[in-house]
Steps between C-alpha positions, in 0.01 A plus 500: 500500500417439133205692345338419172282707269262331257752564213774343714292192548418478134873522413592245774242261369660535153857460631449225759488195270833596343658576833393169643620306191834680521547426870414133458761470226756675717436272798458173308768539237745784549535447875547130483763251373458349149651185369608675175665799670846360496586595855370460851257750655198688364474633151565847633690498835368853585133399502458290811677771709294774339172323580595407856604852582192645330731712276336411172265752338279467191378772271266481200590698185201539263676549165215454260478861396874581535767500228848351555660826609224554760538144634877546525457832681248349746712200579804720546298702749483185719873516542464790745195334659708194570801704633269691740351184650619408851743358607803647336779323686603159624402153379126599519555780250659257250185280516275760356317410176252684289290317234334724231242287327360594169185293452319669216748438217459184299744211539586550128594864557691436820840425342496830306365715785671338805831418334511825308430705808751303702776557242428874499513559875730228641801731517323750721432231758848345481656843545295531815624161639174327407399209280180497295381176350261445215241224528230362276381167369709506187830604659773265365792628709662185640592429860856574609567139589286312248455632143179297464332662801279812459476674838373834354167358366218635706123468459450871513738750329703694753818673600683420825723750683750403769840601623808377308671199659822308471373251242364758261814516293329221308232738378715798415698370200330693224612446142567869457841567653404857600205377704704206626756749636236711668325202652823326636643826630172563687508140631855530636424843650184363670681194649775730633263745655125428547514124514774477760435819697135608469368142505787355723554208260821303458604392152469118514660429159798710412502323163199720404716804538770341282245408239370863498846641463573264209168587330582873539851460358365304198229763445760785487698295251196444279416867517854598405490266202169646390647850518803400295279346238288815480822716463616269220173538316524880526852505359 
């Protein structure tokens, strides 16, 4: 039984248009195939399962009076909210998704706020076996299978949280070798433990593991070269 106070209703009335717009975008774009995607299936393969199993949640973050640190702290708090949502095991657990929409920032400010926050907190999610995506209308991150496709452009600025999956090695190759090492080590650990045991998933493409190991090896080499260069500058 859901009870509402007058203040609750006022907030719901304010939030509802953005929630509806977001859900329509999720159903009509993210959850469906697109001719420019570059592969078969929906834009995000997680979405149809998440909707059908009713394991998709939406939250509204009012950020108008918050600074960047406060926004980052608030979004980071949703990591524990997501992890506490049922279920925690099996294929159903892997289908959980949490959308945090941020409707009261301008489209012009979205790249700075959304991308900046994402860059600051991504590692905390990855270390927990999670992925957090940044979405807004000006997001220029290309699709993994078509560099001219822009799957992260949403009508309302938002963050999306879900569990890490097999294909996510594509999104963990940061330019900074230190971060790349942390991300890829977390990815390999997750696939060896949570993905295969907690969620009872089989790794369908062993080549993904090979790619991750190669990325990790290269990152360590780059870091070693950086350290040698720094030592040479000191001496």
